FIMI-912673 format. One record per residue (C-alpha): residue number from 0; residue in three letters; x, y, z. Coordinates in steps of 0.02 Angstrom, whole numbers, padded with zeros to 5 digits. Example, Ala and Ser with C-alpha at 12.3 -4.5 7.8 and 13.67 -1.06 7.14 Angstrom:
2
{n:0&res:ALA&xx:00615&yy:-00225&zz:00390}
{n:1&res:SER&xx:00684&yy:-00053&zz:00357}
This chain:
421
{n:0&res:MET&xx:-00001&yy:00002&zz:-00001}
{n:1&res:ILE&xx:00147&yy:00118&zz:00048}
{n:2&res:ARG&xx:00241&yy:00072&zz:-00105}
{n:3&res:LYS&xx:00095&yy:00110&zz:-00226}
{n:4&res:SER&xx:00065&yy:00272&zz:-00132}
{n:5&res:ILE&xx:00245&yy:00315&zz:-00163}
{n:6&res:GLN&xx:00259&yy:00260&zz:-00347}
{n:7&res:SER&xx:00090&yy:00369&zz:-00373}
{n:8&res:ARG&xx:00161&yy:00514&zz:-00292}
{n:9&res:ARG&xx:00332&yy:00500&zz:-00397}
{n:10&res:ALA&xx:00214&yy:00473&zz:-00557}
{n:11&res:ARG&xx:00132&yy:00651&zz:-00521}
{n:12&res:GLU&xx:00299&yy:00733&zz:-00493}
{n:13&res:THR&xx:00364&yy:00664&zz:-00664}
{n:14&res:ARG&xx:00197&yy:00722&zz:-00742}
{n:15&res:LEU&xx:00217&yy:00897&zz:-00656}
{n:16&res:LYS&xx:00396&yy:00917&zz:-00724}
{n:17&res:ILE&xx:00350&yy:00859&zz:-00904}
{n:18&res:TYR&xx:00204&yy:00992&zz:-00900}
{n:19&res:GLY&xx:00328&yy:01129&zz:-00838}
{n:20&res:ILE&xx:00459&yy:01078&zz:-00967}
{n:21&res:THR&xx:00327&yy:01067&zz:-01108}
{n:22&res:SER&xx:00256&yy:01240&zz:-01055}
{n:23&res:ILE&xx:00432&yy:01313&zz:-01055}
{n:24&res:CYS&xx:00469&yy:01240&zz:-01235}
{n:25&res:PHE&xx:00313&yy:01299&zz:-01301}
{n:26&res:ALA&xx:00338&yy:01472&zz:-01248}
{n:27&res:LEU&xx:00515&yy:01478&zz:-01320}
{n:28&res:ILE&xx:00457&yy:01406&zz:-01478}
{n:29&res:MET&xx:00318&yy:01538&zz:-01491}
{n:30&res:LEU&xx:00451&yy:01670&zz:-01456}
{n:31&res:ALA&xx:00569&yy:01614&zz:-01576}
{n:32&res:THR&xx:00436&yy:01596&zz:-01703}
{n:33&res:LEU&xx:00389&yy:01774&zz:-01670}
{n:34&res:LEU&xx:00561&yy:01849&zz:-01681}
{n:35&res:ILE&xx:00607&yy:01753&zz:-01838}
{n:36&res:SER&xx:00449&yy:01803&zz:-01929}
{n:37&res:ILE&xx:00482&yy:01991&zz:-01893}
{n:38&res:GLY&xx:00657&yy:01968&zz:-01935}
{n:39&res:LEU&xx:00619&yy:01892&zz:-02100}
{n:40&res:ASN&xx:00500&yy:02033&zz:-02131}
{n:41&res:GLY&xx:00623&yy:02178&zz:-02068}
{n:42&res:TYR&xx:00808&yy:02116&zz:-02114}
{n:43&res:SER&xx:00795&yy:02197&zz:-02289}
{n:44&res:ALA&xx:00770&yy:02372&zz:-02209}
{n:45&res:LEU&xx:00955&yy:02368&zz:-02175}
{n:46&res:GLN&xx:00976&yy:02402&zz:-02367}
{n:47&res:GLN&xx:00912&yy:02530&zz:-02481}
{n:48&res:ALA&xx:00909&yy:02550&zz:-02662}
{n:49&res:TYR&xx:01026&yy:02717&zz:-02713}
{n:50&res:PHE&xx:01074&yy:02773&zz:-02890}
{n:51&res:LYS&xx:01217&yy:02875&zz:-02934}
{n:52&res:LEU&xx:01206&yy:03048&zz:-03029}
{n:53&res:ASP&xx:01347&yy:03155&zz:-03097}
{n:54&res:ILE&xx:01278&yy:03325&zz:-03070}
{n:55&res:SER&xx:01339&yy:03489&zz:-03132}
{n:56&res:VAL&xx:01279&yy:03631&zz:-03021}
{n:57&res:ASN&xx:01320&yy:03820&zz:-03025}
{n:58&res:THR&xx:01325&yy:03876&zz:-02842}
{n:59&res:GLU&xx:01313&yy:04060&zz:-02887}
{n:60&res:LYS&xx:01132&yy:04044&zz:-02903}
{n:61&res:PHE&xx:01111&yy:04008&zz:-02714}
{n:62&res:VAL&xx:01253&yy:04072&zz:-02620}
{n:63&res:ASP&xx:01275&yy:04248&zz:-02552}
{n:64&res:ASP&xx:01409&yy:04375&zz:-02573}
{n:65&res:SER&xx:01541&yy:04284&zz:-02452}
{n:66&res:GLY&xx:01501&yy:04119&zz:-02543}
{n:67&res:ALA&xx:01407&yy:04033&zz:-02401}
{n:68&res:PRO&xx:01244&yy:03949&zz:-02443}
{n:69&res:ASP&xx:01089&yy:04057&zz:-02424}
{n:70&res:ASN&xx:00950&yy:03951&zz:-02364}
{n:71&res:ASN&xx:00814&yy:04074&zz:-02446}
{n:72&res:LYS&xx:00887&yy:04051&zz:-02626}
{n:73&res:MET&xx:00917&yy:03861&zz:-02585}
{n:74&res:ASN&xx:00742&yy:03831&zz:-02543}
{n:75&res:LEU&xx:00691&yy:03939&zz:-02707}
{n:76&res:PHE&xx:00807&yy:03838&zz:-02819}
{n:77&res:ASN&xx:00728&yy:03697&zz:-02933}
{n:78&res:TRP&xx:00820&yy:03541&zz:-02847}
{n:79&res:ASP&xx:00703&yy:03420&zz:-02922}
{n:80&res:GLY&xx:00711&yy:03484&zz:-03102}
{n:81&res:LEU&xx:00915&yy:03468&zz:-03078}
{n:82&res:VAL&xx:00890&yy:03284&zz:-03029}
{n:83&res:GLN&xx:00773&yy:03238&zz:-03152}
{n:84&res:SER&xx:00876&yy:03331&zz:-03291}
{n:85&res:ALA&xx:01017&yy:03218&zz:-03247}
{n:86&res:LEU&xx:00927&yy:03068&zz:-03246}
{n:87&res:ARG&xx:00855&yy:03102&zz:-03429}
{n:88&res:GLU&xx:01035&yy:03102&zz:-03483}
{n:89&res:PHE&xx:01041&yy:02919&zz:-03461}
{n:90&res:PHE&xx:00874&yy:02883&zz:-03551}
{n:91&res:PRO&xx:00878&yy:03014&zz:-03702}
{n:92&res:GLU&xx:00738&yy:02912&zz:-03791}
{n:93&res:VAL&xx:00617&yy:02956&zz:-03661}
{n:94&res:LYS&xx:00526&yy:03115&zz:-03738}
{n:95&res:ASP&xx:00337&yy:03089&zz:-03715}
{n:96&res:ARG&xx:00270&yy:03186&zz:-03561}
{n:97&res:ASP&xx:00183&yy:03023&zz:-03491}
{n:98&res:GLU&xx:00339&yy:02929&zz:-03498}
{n:99&res:LYS&xx:00439&yy:03061&zz:-03413}
{n:100&res:LYS&xx:00319&yy:03050&zz:-03278}
{n:101&res:GLU&xx:00344&yy:02858&zz:-03259}
{n:102&res:LEU&xx:00538&yy:02887&zz:-03271}
{n:103&res:PHE&xx:00540&yy:03009&zz:-03139}
{n:104&res:ALA&xx:00432&yy:02894&zz:-03028}
{n:105&res:ILE&xx:00577&yy:02771&zz:-03008}
{n:106&res:ILE&xx:00669&yy:02896&zz:-02897}
{n:107&res:SER&xx:00629&yy:02960&zz:-02731}
{n:108&res:ALA&xx:00507&yy:03107&zz:-02724}
{n:109&res:ASN&xx:00632&yy:03176&zz:-02593}
{n:110&res:ALA&xx:00788&yy:03157&zz:-02706}
{n:111&res:GLY&xx:00795&yy:03348&zz:-02752}
{n:112&res:TYR&xx:00788&yy:03389&zz:-02566}
{n:113&res:ASP&xx:00928&yy:03254&zz:-02525}
{n:114&res:LEU&xx:01031&yy:03337&zz:-02654}
{n:115&res:LYS&xx:00999&yy:03506&zz:-02577}
{n:116&res:GLU&xx:01057&yy:03455&zz:-02403}
{n:117&res:ILE&xx:01219&yy:03364&zz:-02476}
{n:118&res:ILE&xx:01266&yy:03517&zz:-02565}
{n:119&res:LYS&xx:01224&yy:03623&zz:-02416}
{n:120&res:LYS&xx:01346&yy:03512&zz:-02302}
{n:121&res:LYS&xx:01478&yy:03507&zz:-02428}
{n:122&res:ALA&xx:01496&yy:03711&zz:-02428}
{n:123&res:LEU&xx:01563&yy:03712&zz:-02601}
{n:124&res:GLY&xx:01577&yy:03906&zz:-02621}
{n:125&res:SER&xx:01538&yy:04002&zz:-02777}
{n:126&res:GLY&xx:01570&yy:03942&zz:-02949}
{n:127&res:SER&xx:01529&yy:03780&zz:-03069}
{n:128&res:HIS&xx:01552&yy:03615&zz:-02993}
{n:129&res:THR&xx:01531&yy:03433&zz:-03039}
{n:130&res:LEU&xx:01473&yy:03307&zz:-02902}
{n:131&res:SER&xx:01439&yy:03122&zz:-02897}
{n:132&res:VAL&xx:01306&yy:03096&zz:-02773}
{n:133&res:TRP&xx:01201&yy:02938&zz:-02725}
{n:134&res:LEU&xx:01024&yy:02972&zz:-02706}
{n:135&res:HIS&xx:00872&yy:02868&zz:-02657}
{n:136&res:LEU&xx:00773&yy:02763&zz:-02775}
{n:137&res:SER&xx:00579&yy:02751&zz:-02745}
{n:138&res:ASP&xx:00501&yy:02624&zz:-02619}
{n:139&res:ASP&xx:00439&yy:02531&zz:-02771}
{n:140&res:ALA&xx:00611&yy:02521&zz:-02857}
{n:141&res:ASP&xx:00684&yy:02477&zz:-02702}
{n:142&res:GLN&xx:00566&yy:02327&zz:-02668}
{n:143&res:TYR&xx:00586&yy:02270&zz:-02842}
{n:144&res:LEU&xx:00780&yy:02260&zz:-02815}
{n:145&res:LYS&xx:00756&yy:02175&zz:-02652}
{n:146&res:GLY&xx:00656&yy:02040&zz:-02728}
{n:147&res:ARG&xx:00491&yy:02085&zz:-02629}
{n:148&res:LEU&xx:00387&yy:02139&zz:-02778}
{n:149&res:SER&xx:00337&yy:02009&zz:-02881}
{n:150&res:ILE&xx:00333&yy:02031&zz:-03070}
{n:151&res:ASP&xx:00232&yy:01877&zz:-03110}
{n:152&res:ILE&xx:00065&yy:01958&zz:-03081}
{n:153&res:PRO&xx:-00017&yy:02058&zz:-03218}
{n:154&res:GLU&xx:00057&yy:02232&zz:-03269}
{n:155&res:GLU&xx:-00098&yy:02327&zz:-03216}
{n:156&res:ASP&xx:-00087&yy:02247&zz:-03049}
{n:157&res:ARG&xx:00085&yy:02298&zz:-02997}
{n:158&res:ARG&xx:00150&yy:02457&zz:-02928}
{n:159&res:ILE&xx:00289&yy:02478&zz:-03059}
{n:160&res:ASN&xx:00268&yy:02439&zz:-03240}
{n:161&res:ASN&xx:00379&yy:02348&zz:-03368}
{n:162&res:LYS&xx:00453&yy:02506&zz:-03445}
{n:163&res:GLN&xx:00509&yy:02553&zz:-03257}
{n:164&res:ILE&xx:00572&yy:02384&zz:-03216}
{n:165&res:ALA&xx:00685&yy:02401&zz:-03380}
{n:166&res:TRP&xx:00736&yy:02573&zz:-03339}
{n:167&res:VAL&xx:00784&yy:02504&zz:-03165}
{n:168&res:ASN&xx:00877&yy:02351&zz:-03245}
{n:169&res:SER&xx:00986&yy:02478&zz:-03357}
{n:170&res:LEU&xx:01037&yy:02575&zz:-03198}
{n:171&res:VAL&xx:01091&yy:02424&zz:-03121}
{n:172&res:GLU&xx:01182&yy:02360&zz:-03278}
{n:173&res:ARG&xx:01282&yy:02525&zz:-03278}
{n:174&res:ASP&xx:01327&yy:02502&zz:-03100}
{n:175&res:ILE&xx:01247&yy:02665&zz:-03052}
{n:176&res:ALA&xx:01113&yy:02585&zz:-02946}
{n:177&res:LYS&xx:01126&yy:02467&zz:-02807}
{n:178&res:LEU&xx:01078&yy:02416&zz:-02639}
{n:179&res:LYS&xx:01182&yy:02499&zz:-02499}
{n:180&res:PHE&xx:01184&yy:02503&zz:-02307}
{n:181&res:ASN&xx:01017&yy:02594&zz:-02261}
{n:182&res:LYS&xx:01105&yy:02723&zz:-02140}
{n:183&res:THR&xx:00948&yy:02848&zz:-02172}
{n:184&res:PHE&xx:00853&yy:02721&zz:-02050}
{n:185&res:PHE&xx:00964&yy:02774&zz:-01906}
{n:186&res:THR&xx:01002&yy:02949&zz:-01940}
{n:187&res:SER&xx:00825&yy:03023&zz:-01996}
{n:188&res:ALA&xx:00662&yy:03062&zz:-01930}
{n:189&res:ASP&xx:00495&yy:03011&zz:-02005}
{n:190&res:SER&xx:00446&yy:03048&zz:-02179}
{n:191&res:ARG&xx:00297&yy:03034&zz:-02298}
{n:192&res:GLU&xx:00424&yy:02938&zz:-02416}
{n:193&res:PRO&xx:00468&yy:02758&zz:-02352}
{n:194&res:GLU&xx:00651&yy:02778&zz:-02423}
{n:195&res:SER&xx:00684&yy:02928&zz:-02324}
{n:196&res:ALA&xx:00593&yy:02877&zz:-02157}
{n:197&res:GLY&xx:00709&yy:02838&zz:-02012}
{n:198&res:ILE&xx:00691&yy:02809&zz:-01814}
{n:199&res:LEU&xx:00806&yy:02941&zz:-01745}
{n:200&res:GLY&xx:00670&yy:03069&zz:-01706}
{n:201&res:SER&xx:00562&yy:02932&zz:-01608}
{n:202&res:VAL&xx:00717&yy:02858&zz:-01533}
{n:203&res:ILE&xx:00759&yy:03031&zz:-01460}
{n:204&res:GLY&xx:00577&yy:03061&zz:-01413}
{n:205&res:SER&xx:00566&yy:02912&zz:-01319}
{n:206&res:ALA&xx:00722&yy:02944&zz:-01227}
{n:207&res:LEU&xx:00673&yy:03122&zz:-01177}
{n:208&res:THR&xx:00500&yy:03045&zz:-01123}
{n:209&res:LEU&xx:00575&yy:02901&zz:-01013}
{n:210&res:PHE&xx:00690&yy:03039&zz:-00938}
{n:211&res:VAL&xx:00541&yy:03145&zz:-00882}
{n:212&res:THR&xx:00469&yy:02975&zz:-00824}
{n:213&res:ILE&xx:00591&yy:02911&zz:-00715}
{n:214&res:MET&xx:00635&yy:03102&zz:-00648}
{n:215&res:PHE&xx:00455&yy:03106&zz:-00605}
{n:216&res:ALA&xx:00405&yy:02930&zz:-00535}
{n:217&res:LEU&xx:00566&yy:02876&zz:-00449}
{n:218&res:PRO&xx:00577&yy:02995&zz:-00312}
{n:219&res:LEU&xx:00391&yy:02993&zz:-00273}
{n:220&res:ALA&xx:00388&yy:02802&zz:-00276}
{n:221&res:VAL&xx:00532&yy:02794&zz:-00149}
{n:222&res:MET&xx:00463&yy:02930&zz:-00031}
{n:223&res:ALA&xx:00290&yy:02845&zz:-00036}
{n:224&res:ALA&xx:00370&yy:02669&zz:-00008}
{n:225&res:ILE&xx:00465&yy:02729&zz:00145}
{n:226&res:TYR&xx:00310&yy:02816&zz:00219}
{n:227&res:LEU&xx:00212&yy:02672&zz:00196}
{n:228&res:GLU&xx:00337&yy:02541&zz:00275}
{n:229&res:TYR&xx:00400&yy:02655&zz:00417}
{n:230&res:PHE&xx:00286&yy:02802&zz:00456}
{n:231&res:ALA&xx:00113&yy:02757&zz:00405}
{n:232&res:LYS&xx:00008&yy:02715&zz:00552}
{n:233&res:PRO&xx:-00085&yy:02555&zz:00534}
{n:234&res:GLY&xx:-00273&yy:02587&zz:00512}
{n:235&res:LYS&xx:-00416&yy:02606&zz:00373}
{n:236&res:ILE&xx:-00331&yy:02758&zz:00282}
{n:237&res:THR&xx:-00174&yy:02666&zz:00257}
{n:238&res:ASP&xx:-00254&yy:02506&zz:00223}
{n:239&res:PHE&xx:-00344&yy:02613&zz:00084}
{n:240&res:ILE&xx:-00200&yy:02680&zz:00009}
{n:241&res:GLU&xx:-00108&yy:02511&zz:-00006}
{n:242&res:VAL&xx:-00262&yy:02432&zz:-00087}
{n:243&res:ASN&xx:-00274&yy:02586&zz:-00218}
{n:244&res:VAL&xx:-00087&yy:02586&zz:-00256}
{n:245&res:ASN&xx:-00109&yy:02386&zz:-00300}
{n:246&res:ASN&xx:-00259&yy:02416&zz:-00395}
{n:247&res:LEU&xx:-00183&yy:02550&zz:-00501}
{n:248&res:ALA&xx:-00039&yy:02445&zz:-00554}
{n:249&res:ALA&xx:-00179&yy:02342&zz:-00651}
{n:250&res:VAL&xx:-00271&yy:02483&zz:-00719}
{n:251&res:PRO&xx:-00273&yy:02485&zz:-00914}
{n:252&res:SER&xx:-00151&yy:02603&zz:-00985}
{n:253&res:ILE&xx:-00268&yy:02700&zz:-01088}
{n:254&res:VAL&xx:-00358&yy:02758&zz:-00935}
{n:255&res:PHE&xx:-00189&yy:02863&zz:-00887}
{n:256&res:GLY&xx:-00185&yy:02932&zz:-01066}
{n:257&res:LEU&xx:-00357&yy:02992&zz:-01035}
{n:258&res:LEU&xx:-00305&yy:03067&zz:-00864}
{n:259&res:GLY&xx:-00171&yy:03146&zz:-00942}
{n:260&res:LEU&xx:-00282&yy:03224&zz:-01076}
{n:261&res:SER&xx:-00402&yy:03300&zz:-00953}
{n:262&res:VAL&xx:-00267&yy:03355&zz:-00835}
{n:263&res:PHE&xx:-00109&yy:03393&zz:-00915}
{n:264&res:LEU&xx:-00180&yy:03461&zz:-01076}
{n:265&res:SER&xx:-00353&yy:03532&zz:-01041}
{n:266&res:THR&xx:-00316&yy:03597&zz:-00863}
{n:267&res:PHE&xx:-00139&yy:03655&zz:-00854}
{n:268&res:GLY&xx:-00127&yy:03674&zz:-01045}
{n:269&res:LEU&xx:00031&yy:03585&zz:-01068}
{n:270&res:PRO&xx:00099&yy:03571&zz:-01254}
{n:271&res:ARG&xx:00017&yy:03428&zz:-01349}
{n:272&res:SER&xx:00127&yy:03297&zz:-01418}
{n:273&res:ALA&xx:00276&yy:03347&zz:-01310}
{n:274&res:PRO&xx:00389&yy:03226&zz:-01208}
{n:275&res:LEU&xx:00356&yy:03320&zz:-01048}
{n:276&res:VAL&xx:00171&yy:03273&zz:-01064}
{n:277&res:GLY&xx:00217&yy:03098&zz:-01111}
{n:278&res:GLY&xx:00332&yy:03067&zz:-00979}
{n:279&res:LEU&xx:00214&yy:03126&zz:-00840}
{n:280&res:VAL&xx:00082&yy:03016&zz:-00910}
{n:281&res:LEU&xx:00184&yy:02867&zz:-00911}
{n:282&res:GLY&xx:00257&yy:02916&zz:-00746}
{n:283&res:LEU&xx:00092&yy:02904&zz:-00659}
{n:284&res:MET&xx:00068&yy:02729&zz:-00748}
{n:285&res:THR&xx:00234&yy:02678&zz:-00687}
{n:286&res:LEU&xx:00219&yy:02743&zz:-00508}
{n:287&res:PRO&xx:00127&yy:02597&zz:-00431}
{n:288&res:THR&xx:00245&yy:02476&zz:-00508}
{n:289&res:ILE&xx:00389&yy:02553&zz:-00423}
{n:290&res:ILE&xx:00305&yy:02578&zz:-00255}
{n:291&res:ILE&xx:00271&yy:02403&zz:-00254}
{n:292&res:ALA&xx:00443&yy:02348&zz:-00299}
{n:293&res:SER&xx:00524&yy:02473&zz:-00170}
{n:294&res:ARG&xx:00417&yy:02414&zz:-00030}
{n:295&res:ALA&xx:00462&yy:02241&zz:-00063}
{n:296&res:SER&xx:00642&yy:02286&zz:-00071}
{n:297&res:ILE&xx:00641&yy:02382&zz:00091}
{n:298&res:ARG&xx:00540&yy:02245&zz:00183}
{n:299&res:SER&xx:00682&yy:02122&zz:00135}
{n:300&res:ILE&xx:00809&yy:02221&zz:00235}
{n:301&res:PRO&xx:00833&yy:02142&zz:00414}
{n:302&res:PRO&xx:00742&yy:02232&zz:00543}
{n:303&res:SER&xx:00888&yy:02232&zz:00652}
{n:304&res:ILE&xx:00991&yy:02364&zz:00533}
{n:305&res:ARG&xx:00852&yy:02488&zz:00563}
{n:306&res:GLU&xx:00841&yy:02449&zz:00745}
{n:307&res:ALA&xx:01026&yy:02465&zz:00779}
{n:308&res:ALA&xx:01036&yy:02644&zz:00705}
{n:309&res:LEU&xx:00886&yy:02692&zz:00803}
{n:310&res:GLY&xx:00971&yy:02618&zz:00961}
{n:311&res:LEU&xx:01138&yy:02728&zz:00926}
{n:312&res:GLY&xx:01023&yy:02879&zz:00913}
{n:313&res:ALA&xx:00983&yy:02911&zz:00739}
{n:314&res:SER&xx:00802&yy:02974&zz:00697}
{n:315&res:LYS&xx:00686&yy:02873&zz:00593}
{n:316&res:MET&xx:00710&yy:02967&zz:00445}
{n:317&res:GLN&xx:00900&yy:02951&zz:00468}
{n:318&res:ALA&xx:00873&yy:02759&zz:00488}
{n:319&res:ALA&xx:00771&yy:02735&zz:00330}
{n:320&res:LEU&xx:00875&yy:02853&zz:00234}
{n:321&res:HIS&xx:01049&yy:02832&zz:00277}
{n:322&res:HIS&xx:01050&yy:02642&zz:00323}
{n:323&res:VAL&xx:00899&yy:02546&zz:00244}
{n:324&res:LEU&xx:00872&yy:02634&zz:00080}
{n:325&res:PRO&xx:01071&yy:02605&zz:00028}
{n:326&res:LEU&xx:01045&yy:02418&zz:00050}
{n:327&res:ALA&xx:00870&yy:02414&zz:-00028}
{n:328&res:THR&xx:00933&yy:02516&zz:-00190}
{n:329&res:PRO&xx:00978&yy:02368&zz:-00300}
{n:330&res:GLY&xx:00788&yy:02296&zz:-00289}
{n:331&res:ILE&xx:00722&yy:02476&zz:-00311}
{n:332&res:LEU&xx:00833&yy:02495&zz:-00459}
{n:333&res:THR&xx:00777&yy:02334&zz:-00530}
{n:334&res:GLY&xx:00599&yy:02378&zz:-00508}
{n:335&res:THR&xx:00632&yy:02545&zz:-00582}
{n:336&res:ILE&xx:00711&yy:02481&zz:-00745}
{n:337&res:ILE&xx:00565&yy:02347&zz:-00765}
{n:338&res:GLY&xx:00442&yy:02494&zz:-00742}
{n:339&res:MET&xx:00533&yy:02592&zz:-00878}
{n:340&res:ALA&xx:00530&yy:02453&zz:-01000}
{n:341&res:GLN&xx:00352&yy:02447&zz:-00980}
{n:342&res:ALA&xx:00331&yy:02611&zz:-01004}
{n:343&res:LEU&xx:00443&yy:02617&zz:-01161}
{n:344&res:GLY&xx:00328&yy:02491&zz:-01249}
{n:345&res:GLU&xx:00163&yy:02584&zz:-01203}
{n:346&res:THR&xx:00063&yy:02644&zz:-01345}
{n:347&res:ALA&xx:-00106&yy:02682&zz:-01299}
{n:348&res:PRO&xx:-00073&yy:02833&zz:-01169}
{n:349&res:LEU&xx:00038&yy:02909&zz:-01288}
{n:350&res:LEU&xx:-00098&yy:02912&zz:-01423}
{n:351&res:MET&xx:-00212&yy:03000&zz:-01308}
{n:352&res:ILE&xx:-00108&yy:03146&zz:-01277}
{n:353&res:GLY&xx:-00062&yy:03165&zz:-01469}
{n:354&res:MET&xx:00104&yy:03089&zz:-01496}
{n:355&res:VAL&xx:00031&yy:03002&zz:-01641}
{n:356&res:ALA&xx:00059&yy:03166&zz:-01731}
{n:357&res:PHE&xx:00177&yy:03156&zz:-01903}
{n:358&res:ILE&xx:00336&yy:03236&zz:-01849}
{n:359&res:ILE&xx:00480&yy:03255&zz:-01982}
{n:360&res:ASP&xx:00596&yy:03356&zz:-01857}
{n:361&res:ILE&xx:00711&yy:03280&zz:-01719}
{n:362&res:PRO&xx:00655&yy:03350&zz:-01551}
{n:363&res:THR&xx:00776&yy:03453&zz:-01457}
{n:364&res:THR&xx:00682&yy:03502&zz:-01296}
{n:365&res:PHE&xx:00561&yy:03421&zz:-01176}
{n:366&res:THR&xx:00411&yy:03533&zz:-01254}
{n:367&res:SER&xx:00459&yy:03505&zz:-01430}
{n:368&res:SER&xx:00333&yy:03401&zz:-01547}
{n:369&res:ALA&xx:00386&yy:03220&zz:-01539}
{n:370&res:THR&xx:00334&yy:03047&zz:-01556}
{n:371&res:ALA&xx:00402&yy:02882&zz:-01483}
{n:372&res:MET&xx:00457&yy:02715&zz:-01542}
{n:373&res:PRO&xx:00303&yy:02607&zz:-01512}
{n:374&res:VAL&xx:00190&yy:02754&zz:-01594}
{n:375&res:GLN&xx:00299&yy:02759&zz:-01738}
{n:376&res:ILE&xx:00294&yy:02574&zz:-01769}
{n:377&res:TYR&xx:00099&yy:02589&zz:-01748}
{n:378&res:MET&xx:00099&yy:02724&zz:-01889}
{n:379&res:TRP&xx:00211&yy:02638&zz:-02005}
{n:380&res:SER&xx:00128&yy:02464&zz:-01988}
{n:381&res:ASP&xx:-00046&yy:02555&zz:-02029}
{n:382&res:SER&xx:00038&yy:02622&zz:-02207}
{n:383&res:ALA&xx:-00007&yy:02548&zz:-02361}
{n:384&res:GLU&xx:00160&yy:02546&zz:-02437}
{n:385&res:ARG&xx:00269&yy:02383&zz:-02419}
{n:386&res:ALA&xx:00434&yy:02477&zz:-02382}
{n:387&res:PHE&xx:00348&yy:02554&zz:-02220}
{n:388&res:TYR&xx:00290&yy:02368&zz:-02162}
{n:389&res:GLU&xx:00474&yy:02316&zz:-02177}
{n:390&res:ARG&xx:00534&yy:02463&zz:-02084}
{n:391&res:SER&xx:00410&yy:02433&zz:-01954}
{n:392&res:SER&xx:00478&yy:02265&zz:-01920}
{n:393&res:LEU&xx:00649&yy:02319&zz:-01911}
{n:394&res:ALA&xx:00609&yy:02451&zz:-01787}
{n:395&res:ILE&xx:00502&yy:02315&zz:-01687}
{n:396&res:LEU&xx:00670&yy:02209&zz:-01683}
{n:397&res:PHE&xx:00759&yy:02373&zz:-01623}
{n:398&res:LEU&xx:00640&yy:02399&zz:-01481}
{n:399&res:VAL&xx:00633&yy:02224&zz:-01424}
{n:400&res:ALA&xx:00826&yy:02215&zz:-01428}
{n:401&res:PHE&xx:00822&yy:02391&zz:-01315}
{n:402&res:LEU&xx:00698&yy:02294&zz:-01202}
{n:403&res:ILE&xx:00800&yy:02150&zz:-01177}
{n:404&res:SER&xx:00943&yy:02256&zz:-01137}
{n:405&res:MET&xx:00847&yy:02342&zz:-01003}
{n:406&res:ASN&xx:00791&yy:02178&zz:-00920}
{n:407&res:LEU&xx:00969&yy:02117&zz:-00927}
{n:408&res:LEU&xx:01033&yy:02266&zz:-00836}
{n:409&res:ALA&xx:00900&yy:02250&zz:-00699}
{n:410&res:VAL&xx:00962&yy:02065&zz:-00678}
{n:411&res:VAL&xx:01153&yy:02125&zz:-00689}
{n:412&res:LEU&xx:01126&yy:02265&zz:-00556}
{n:413&res:ARG&xx:01037&yy:02152&zz:-00434}
{n:414&res:LYS&xx:01166&yy:02013&zz:-00449}
{n:415&res:LYS&xx:01303&yy:02145&zz:-00419}
{n:416&res:PHE&xx:01234&yy:02245&zz:-00284}
{n:417&res:GLU&xx:01127&yy:02125&zz:-00183}
{n:418&res:LYS&xx:01171&yy:02060&zz:-00017}
{n:419&res:LYS&xx:01124&yy:01899&zz:00067}
{n:420&res:TRP&xx:01077&yy:01899&zz:00239}
């Protein structure tokens, strides 16, 4: 009888281990499937189709008397026409008006602007100059060169016709069109044209937002945790506060977005779509998480340390700040980093306060109009162009890598600074 009971118990333990291992393996397979599918969709965004033009330009038309570029004159200059004229030299047989439109459609709509920025950076001075510049091809030509645009379907159902394919192939055969590393993705902000769109603006917007979040949430959370652990008197009010802190940690994030919309924007009149407002909203959302982690970390410190400080004449505040808090710092930092990682991936609160706006400039201050990485991904994935879809996939990989790094940092900090009692 006893032997059967022992065998039955061991069988149940074995089944439990098998269930656990199976669950972990299933989760890892799903995670790997997700990352691989995103990676297969996004890896090609690391390359971009460029074409090379030899352009002759007379800088006297847009420089001042000292030879420095004049912004007003440069803005009025016909840069698009200059690029189109240089492109037509490769295809002199193209004379019909409609054919010219089709030819110009294989290059980026921002090619003229890109040329202007290149010449502005070179500061050539007054006179005639001949430059060899690499400019973006259009997103359709880019997708064709990457093999992501099928030419087996009927021509009328494709975004690029047979003439345009022949022109692109001709540029490739002349070695003046090729796929190169897409540095624009990492050095530019958003754009209406996929080939000119980048994540730098949203990365800086997220960084400014998270800075406001941590400066707002961390001090308040630590003070609240110390108060609840050491100074709050047991009673209904304290119980009410603790229950609400725990409940706020489970409130849907969009509720905090509505709160920020009604309080920070409508009542206090803070600027819409600014990292300052986004940071305050995410700070409110993260505050309960950091309070709970800070209380758990403070509670893990042996009471004897605080009691010894009090016995030597330290005040309650001195014992908490000078003796307990430094020892609880690793746990507090771990909870803070995890809370920041959660805030970094939030989209709904930022949508409610207007950070879904189309921003082409890189933010420079906390009140500048900006967007964030999750919102940027949301806007790109909602676009019709295939090139935006692959960029959103690459941006997701970038965001996931950053989130994994933050979580690894939390683990490292805990391992390095924690003390065992």
